[in-house]
C-alpha positions in Angstrom: -0.4 -26.9 -7.4 -0.3 -24.0 -9.7 -2.2 -21.0 -8.4 -4.9 -20.0 -10.9 -4.7 -16.2 -11.4 -8.0 -14.3 -12.9 -6.2 -11.7 -14.9 -5.6 -11.1 -18.8 -2.2 -12.4 -19.9 0.5 -9.8 -19.9 3.2 -11.2 -22.1 5.3 -7.9 -22.2 5.4 -7.5 -18.3 8.3 -5.7 -17.1 10.8 -8.3 -15.7 14.2 -9.2 -14.5 15.3 -12.6 -13.1 16.3 -13.1 -9.7 19.9 -12.1 -9.3 22.5 -14.6 -8.5 22.6 -15.6 -4.7 19.3 -13.4 -3.8 16.9 -15.3 -1.6 14.5 -12.9 -0.8 10.8 -13.3 -2.3 11.2 -10.1 -3.9 14.1 -8.3 -5.7 14.8 -4.8 -6.8 15.3 -3.8 -10.5 18.7 -3.1 -11.8 17.3 0.0 -13.5 16.0 1.6 -10.3 14.9 4.3 -9.8 13.0 4.4 -13.0 11.8 7.9 -12.2 13.1 10.5 -10.0 13.6 14.1 -9.4 12.2 16.9 -12.0 10.3 14.9 -14.2 8.6 17.8 -15.7 9.3 21.3 -15.8 7.0 22.2 -13.1 7.6 19.0 -11.1 10.2 18.3 -8.3 9.7 14.8 -7.4 7.7 11.9 -8.9 6.6 8.9 -6.3 3.8 7.0 -5.0 2.2 6.2 -8.6 0.3 3.6 -10.0 0.6 1.9 -13.5 -1.4 -0.7 -15.6 -1.3 -2.4 -19.0 -2.7 -0.1 -21.8 -3.0 -1.2 -25.4 0.3 -2.7 -26.5 2.2 -0.7 -23.5 1.6 0.7 -20.2 -0.1 3.7 -18.9 0.5 5.3 -15.6 -0.9 7.9 -13.2 1.9 9.6 -11.2 2.1 11.7 -8.3 4.2 14.8 -9.2 4.9 17.1 -6.4 5.0 20.6 -8.1 7.6 23.2 -7.2 4.9 25.2 -5.3 4.8 22.3 -2.8 1.5 20.9 -3.8 1.1 17.4 -5.6 -0.9 16.7 -8.5 -1.5 13.8 -11.0 0.2 13.4 -14.5 -0.4 11.0 -17.1 2.6 8.8 -18.3 2.9 6.4 -21.0 5.7 3.5 -21.7 6.3 0.9 -24.1 8.4 -1.3 -21.7 7.1 -0.3 -18.2 10.6 0.9 -17.3 11.2 4.2 -19.5 8.3 6.7 -19.2 7.0 9.8 -20.7 4.8 11.9 -18.5 2.8 14.7 -20.0 3.8 18.1 -18.9 0.4 19.3 -17.5 -1.5 17.8 -14.7 -4.8 16.0 -15.2 -7.6 18.6 -15.9 -10.9 17.1 -14.5 -14.4 17.7 -15.4 -17.5 17.2 -13.6 -19.9 14.6 -15.1 -21.9 17.6 -16.6 -18.8 18.8 -18.3 -17.9 21.8 -15.9 -14.2 22.0 -14.7 -13.7 20.0 -11.6 -10.1 21.1 -10.5 -8.1 19.7 -7.3 -6.4 21.9 -4.7 -4.0 18.7 -4.5 -3.9 15.0 -5.4 -1.6 12.3 -4.4 -0.8 8.6 -3.9 -3.3 7.4 -6.9 -4.3 3.8 -7.6 -5.3 2.9 -11.1 -7.7 0.1 -12.4 -9.8 -1.0 -15.1 -13.3 -2.1 -14.4 -15.0 -3.5 -17.4 -14.4 -0.8 -20.2 -13.4 2.1 -17.8 -10.4 3.1 -16.0 -10.9 4.1 -12.5 -8.6 6.6 -10.5 -8.7 7.0 -6.7 -6.3 9.4 -4.9 -6.2 11.6 -1.8 -7.6 14.9 -2.5 -9.1 17.8 -0.4 -12.6 18.6 1.0 -12.0 20.4 4.1 -9.5 17.9 4.9 -8.1 14.9 3.0 -10.4 12.3 1.6 -10.7 9.8 -1.4 -11.2 11.4 -4.9 -12.6 9.2 -7.6 -12.2 9.7 -11.4 -12.6 7.8 -14.7 -11.6 7.7 -18.2 -11.6 5.4 -21.0 -8.8 6.9 -23.2 -6.6 9.0 -20.8 -7.5 12.2 -22.8 -10.8 13.0 -21.0 -11.0 12.6 -17.3 -14.3 12.7 -15.3 -14.4 13.2 -11.7 -17.1 11.7 -9.5 -18.1 12.9 -5.9 -15.7 12.1 -3.4 -16.1 8.8 -1.8 -16.0 9.7 1.7 -16.1 12.7 4.2 -12.7 13.6 5.6 -10.7 12.1 6.9 -9.7 9.1 4.9 -6.6 8.1 2.7 -5.4 5.2 0.6 -8.7 4.3 -1.2 -8.3 1.1 -3.4 -11.1 -0.4 -5.7 -11.4 -4.1 -6.5 -11.2 -4.8 -10.2 -14.5 -6.2 -10.5 -18.0 -6.1 -8.9 -18.5 -8.8 -5.9 -21.9 -9.8 -5.1 -23.2 -7.0 -7.7 -21.3 -4.3 -5.7 -18.1 -2.0 -6.5 -15.6 -2.6 -3.4 -13.3 0.1 -2.0 -10.7 -0.6 0.6 -9.8 2.8 2.6 -8.2 4.0 5.8 -10.0 6.6 7.9 -7.3 9.0 9.1 -7.1 12.3 10.6 -5.8 16.0 9.3 -2.3 15.4 10.0 0.3 12.7 9.4 -2.1 9.8 11.1 -0.3 8.3 13.8 -2.9 5.5 13.7 -4.7 3.4 11.0 -6.7 0.3 10.3 -8.3 -1.0 6.9 -11.8 -0.9 6.2 -13.9 -2.2 3.3 -16.9 -0.1 1.8 -19.3 -0.7 -1.1 -21.5 0.8 -3.6 -23.9 0.3 -6.3 -23.0 3.1 -8.4 -19.5 4.4 -7.5 -21.1 7.4 -5.8 -22.9 6.4 -2.7 -20.6 4.5 -0.4 -21.6 2.4 2.9 -21.8 -1.0 4.6 -18.4 -0.1 6.1 -16.5 -3.1 7.4 -13.2 -3.3 9.4 -10.8 -5.6 7.6 -7.7 -5.6 9.6 -5.5 -3.5 11.8 -2.1 -2.5 13.0 -0.2 -5.2 14.8 1.4 -4.7 18.3 3.2 -8.0 17.6 4.9 -7.1 14.2 6.9 -4.0 15.1 7.1 -3.2 11.1 3.4 -2.4 11.2 2.7 -1.3 14.9 1.8 2.2 13.9 -0.5 2.1 11.2 -1.3 0.1 7.7 -2.8 1.1 4.5 -3.8 -0.8 1.4 -1.2 -0.7 -1.7 -2.0 -1.9 -5.2 -5.1 -3.2 -6.4 -5.8 -6.6 -4.9 -5.4 -9.5 -7.3 -8.0 -12.3 -7.8 -6.3 -15.9 -7.3 -7.5 -19.3 -6.5 -6.0 -18.7 -2.9 -7.8 -15.6 -2.2 -7.6 -11.7 -3.3 -3.8 -11.0 -2.8 -3.4 -7.8 -0.9 -0.1 -5.8 -0.9 -0.3 -3.5 1.9 2.2 -0.7 3.5 2.8 -1.0 7.3 4.5 1.7 9.4 6.7 1.8 12.6 8.2 4.7 14.4 11.9 4.6 15.4 14.1 6.8 17.1 15.0 7.9 13.7 11.8 8.6 12.5 8.9 6.4 10.4 9.7 3.6 8.5 7.5 2.4 5.6 7.6 -1.2 4.6 5.2 -3.6 2.9 3.8 -7.0 3.3 1.0 -9.2 2.0 -2.4 -10.7 3.0 -5.0 -13.1 1.3 -8.8 -12.0 1.4 -11.9 -14.1 1.0 -12.9 -14.2 -2.5 -16.6 -13.8 -1.8 -16.4 -11.5 1.4 -12.9 -9.7 1.1 -13.6 -8.2 4.9 -12.4 -11.7 5.9 -8.5 -12.2 6.1 -7.6 -15.6 5.6 -3.7 -15.3 5.9 -1.5 -12.2 6.7 2.5 -12.3 6.7 4.1 -11.8 10.1 7.3 -10.5 8.5 7.4 -7.8 5.7 8.0 -8.7 2.2 10.1 -5.6 1.8 11.7 -2.8 3.8 13.9 0.3 2.7 17.3 -0.8 2.2 18.6 0.7 -1.2 20.1 4.1 -1.3 17.2 5.4 -3.0 14.7 4.2 -0.3 16.7 5.2 2.7 17.8 8.6 1.5 15.4 11.3 -0.2 12.9 13.7 0.6 11.4 11.5 3.0 13.9 8.5 4.2 13.1 5.2 5.0 10.0 4.7 2.6 8.8 2.0 0.3 5.3 2.6 -0.5 3.6 0.0 -3.1 0.8 1.3 -5.5 0.7 -0.9 -8.4 0.9 -4.7 -9.1 1.1 -6.4 -12.5 0.9 -10.0 -12.9 1.2 -12.5 -16.1 -0.7 -15.5 -15.4 1.2 -17.6 -17.9 4.8 -17.2 -16.3 3.7 -16.5 -12.8 5.7 -13.2 -13.1 4.8 -10.2 -10.8 6.2 -6.5 -10.9 5.2 -4.4 -8.1 5.7 -0.4 -8.6 6.4 1.6 -5.3 7.4 5.0 -4.1 11.1 5.2 -2.9 11.8 7.9 0.0 9.1 10.3 -1.4 11.6 10.8 -4.1 11.5 8.1 -6.6 9.4 5.3 -8.6 11.2 2.1 -8.3 9.9 -1.6 -9.3 10.3 -4.9 -7.7 10.1 -8.4 -9.1 8.6 -11.9 -7.7 7.0 -15.0 -8.5 3.3 -15.4 -7.4 3.4 -18.6 -6.0 6.4 -17.7 -3.9 4.7 -14.5 -2.8 1.3 -16.4 -1.8 3.5 -19.1 -0.1 5.2 -16.7 1.9 2.1 -14.9 2.9 0.4 -18.5 4.0 3.4 -19.5 5.5 4.8 -16.8 7.6 1.6 -16.0 9.8 
């Protein structure tokens, strides 16, 4: 049975066919890494960034670590999803009243279009890390909304539509440091400003060692006939440090706090040189998912070793079969 996807057609999705001999559900682009060190004059690395389709091509909000050590967000554009041109200046936010609303730091963005507006969620500072929320219609003017939560919180990811009349955001309460723990929660809002009715979705797993330390949401969930497809990252602590991998789950369409399926094994773990070696080695951190319903093709953008942006490919039905059959 063909899986139905509730998503606009994406005929120009970035794509490469599965390499000969590859048996994995996902495979890496031969063009990886597609973005890396010194992407702009004041930037040293670019990674953990989000993209989506825009007009006839693609737009991205990129985490760029500046040469003062602090991360900021830059906008970039691409015709094919592989070759990107980033703006030299980071995003200049204004409040809803038009006053400057600067960020001390901003990192790990997610990007989603809801109706006619693009929303950006990201980790920012408010006496500790929390979830910043911004919006734009044209990627020229960027408006900051009030931060969604009090510190400490990370990995805020909006759903691409209202559910039961509410905006929904997945998030992970954290602490001031690297956060040696973490579960995923669901929060809701009537107006994208006041967030509440927080519900636990799923937590780290002591049985699956690749995610036994903490987990966090990845790309914007994809609505399918089998449920909301959630790609999420999981972390383990080894004798050589942290290892970030990612897996998948299916959430109930009407109540996404309910997990229908969750894969036992990871979908991807650091293996390529640009994933195992870098500023922070052994990291694959997914932030964006593109899907073309007509061809069943999926492209996942992820950060590699906190140094590069990379992309992997797969077929939606194979990913969902893996999540459902490997739990």
